[in-house]
N, C-alpha and C positions, 0 to 999 in steps of 0.2 A: 558823524560817520567815522571819523578817524579813531575814536575810542572803541569802536566796535570792530574794526578791521584787525582782528586778532586771529592767529592760527588756531586750528581745532584743539591743540594741546592746552591752550589757555582758556578753553571753555566757551568759544563762540557758539558752538552748536547747542550747548546747554542753556545759553542765555537767550537764544532766539526761538520763537515759535515756528511752526511749519511755514505759514504764509510769509512771515518776515524773512525767513531764511531763503526762500525762493526769490523774493524780491531783491534781497541783498546779492544773491548770486547773479541775477540779471544785471544789476547795477555794476558789479565788478567786471563782468564780461564786457559791458559796453564801455566803461570808463578806463579800465586798466588792461584789457586784453584777456583773451581766454586762457593763455598760458599762465599768467600771474594768478588768475582766479583759481585755476586747477591746483596750483601749488598750495594755496591757502584753504580752499574749500573742498579739496579732494576731487577725484575724477568723477565723471558723470555716472559711471557704473556703480559708484558707492553712494548714490544719493540716499539720504536718510529716509527711513520709513516712519511715517507718523501714525501712531495708533491712538484711537479715541476710545473712551469707555462706553459711550452710547452713540447712537446715530445722531449726526449733526455736531458732534464734539471733536471732529477730526482736527480742527485747528483752534480748539479752545484752550483754556488755561491748563487743562489736565493732559494736554498732548505730550507725547514722549518721543524723543529722537533716539534712534538706535542705529549704531554703525557696526559694520562687519569687523570682528576682531582680527588682529594681525597674527599671521602664523599659518597654520594649516588652512587651505581653502575651505571656506564654510559658506553655506547658503541659508537664507531665511526660510523657515518652514513652520507653518502653523498647524499644530495638531488639531483635528476636528473637535470642536467644542471649546477650544482654548480662546481666550480673548486677545492674545498677542502672539506674534511669531517669535521663535527662538532660532539662534544660529546653530546649525548642526553640521557635522563633517560632511563634505560633499559626497563621499563614498557611501555614507549611511543614507543620504538622500537618494542616491542612485539605487540602493538596495530596495527602496520602496517602489521603484519602477522595474524591479526584477533584473537589474543589471549588476553584475559582479565583475570586479577587476582582479586579474591575476598579474601583478606587476612587480613582484620581487621574488627572491629565491625561495623555492618551495621547501618548507620544513614542517615539522609536526604542528607547531602553533598556527601557522598560516593555513595548513590543511584543515585543522579543526575549525577555524573560523569560517572557511569557505563551505565546509560540510554543514556546519550549523545554519548558515544562511540558506543554503540550498534546501535543506530539510524544512526550514520554516516557510520558505516561499512555496514549496510543494504542498505543504499543509494548507496554505491559504487558497491555492487554486492549482489544479492539475491541467486546466485547459489553456493556460497561458504559458508561453515559452519562457525559459530562463536564459539570459544572454551572458555568456562568459567571454569577456574581452581579455586577450592574452598578449602580454609583452614581457616575457620572462626568460631568464637565462637557464632555467632548469633547477635542479636541486635533488632532494632526497627521493629515491625511487619508491621506497615504502610509503612515504607521505603522498607522493603522486598517485600511487595505486589506490590509496584510500579515497582520494578525490575521484578517480576514475570509476571505482566501484559505486560511489554515491551517485555519480552521473547516470549510471545504468540502473541504479536502484529507484530513483525518483520517477514518478509517472510523467512529470512535465517534460516537454521537449527541451533539450539543452542545445542552444545555438552557440557554437564556438567561433570566435572571430579573432584572427591574428592581426594585430595593429602595429607590430614592430618586429620583434624577433621572438620566435618560439623555438627554443633550443633544448636539446636533450629531453628531459621529462616533460617539458612544456609542449614539445612537438607531439608527444604521445597523447597528452590531454586534448590538444587541438584536433588530432585525428580521431579522438574518442567521442566527439560530439554526435548528435543525431544525424543519421544518414540524410544527405541533401541539405543539411544546415551547417556544414563546416565551411566557413568563409575566410577570406583573407583580403586585405587591402593591397593595391597594386605594388607598392614598394616594400612590403613586408618580406621577411625571410624566414626560412625554416632550417634547422640543423638537427640531424639525427646522428647518434653514435651509440656504441655499446656501453652498458653500465660500467661505472668505475667504482672501485672500493679498495680498502686496505685493512690489514689485520696485523696484530702483534700479540706476542705472548708465547705460549707453548706451541710446539709443533702440531700437536693434534688439534688445538684450537684454531690455528691458522688453516689447517686442512679443512675443518668444518666451515669456516668463513668462506674459503675459496669455493667449496661445493655449493654454498648458498648463492654466491654471485653467479655461478654457472647456471643454477636453476632459474634465477631471476632473468638472466639473459635469454634463456630458452623460452621462458614465458613471454617476454617482450617480443621476441621474434614471432611467436605464434599469433599474438594479438595484432602486431603490425601487419602480418600477412592476411589476417581475417579482415581488418579494417581497410586496407589499401587494395586488396586483390592481387598483390604481388606474390610470386612463389617464395617460399622460405629461403631457398638458396640465394636468391637475389637480396633479400632482406639481410641475411647474414653477411654477405659481401659488402653491402652498403653501410652496415653498422660498424664495420671494422675500423674505420677512421672517421674523423669529423667530416660530415657530408652536408654541405650547404646547398640550399635550393632557393630559387626565386619563387614568388607566388605562383607564377605560371608553371614552373617545373614541379612544384608541390602538387598542383592540380593534376598534372599529367601523371604523376607518381601515384596519386590516389589518397594523399594525406588530407587534402581539402576537396570540396566539391565545386567551388566557384570563386573566381576572383572578381570582386565587386568594385566598381568605381566609387570614389569618395562620396559623390552626390547621391549614391543609391544605398546608403547604409540602412540596414533593416530597422534600426532604432537609434 
C-alpha cells in the first residue's frame, strides 16, 4: 500500500483502475482521515469518470481515467454519438441550454459573440426562451445597441435576469428583454446615466462627434421611455448623473418586471 500512496501528479490515477481507485479512496478515508485523503486523491467533486469501450468493460483493462483540467471551469459533456465525454468550457455548455452570460465590459468582440449565439439558438428553436444573465458594468453604446437590436430581431423570447450590477448600457439591455420577462435577484442593482464620449482632432470633427453623442442620447431617452413607461422629461433628468437603484426600485421604475427570490430562478 505504501508504494501506491502517491499524489496524482506522480501517476496514481493512471496506475489504478476504476474499482481499485474507489477501494483505495475508501481505505484512505477510513485509515488516515477524510482531509488527508482529499489532499492526495482530490475532492469528491472531481471524481474520475471511467469510460469503457463496450458494455461490461467499465472497469476492465481498457478503462480510462479522466480528470477535469485546471484553469477555466470546465464540465464533462458527451456529444451524442461519441464514445467518451470531453471537457468543455462551462459557458459553452450553458449555451446548449440556451443560457447566455453577459459578465464583462461590452465591446464589439463580445457583442459579436453574443449576437452569434442568439442567432444560432433562434435558428434551433423559436418556441424556447433565451436566458440572458447580466452582471456587467456597461461599455460601448454602439455595441450594446447591436445586441439590443438582435434581441428584438430574433423570434425567441429573451428573458433578461440581473444577477449583480447592470450599469450603463447593461441596464438598457436588461430593460430591453421581453415584456414580463425582465427579472432581477433581490440584492442586484441597476445604474443608469447618460452616454459618455470624447473626441479629438479638428474643430469640425469634434463638432460632428458631439452631434452624434447628442443623437445617441436622444435615442436612448426615447427607448427608455417606451420600455419603462416613464415620461421623457423624467428620463432626461434621471440620466443626468449616475442613478443607482435597488432591485425593488428598478421594478417600480419599470426597468424590470419582477424581483425573484433566489429559490425561484426561472432556470
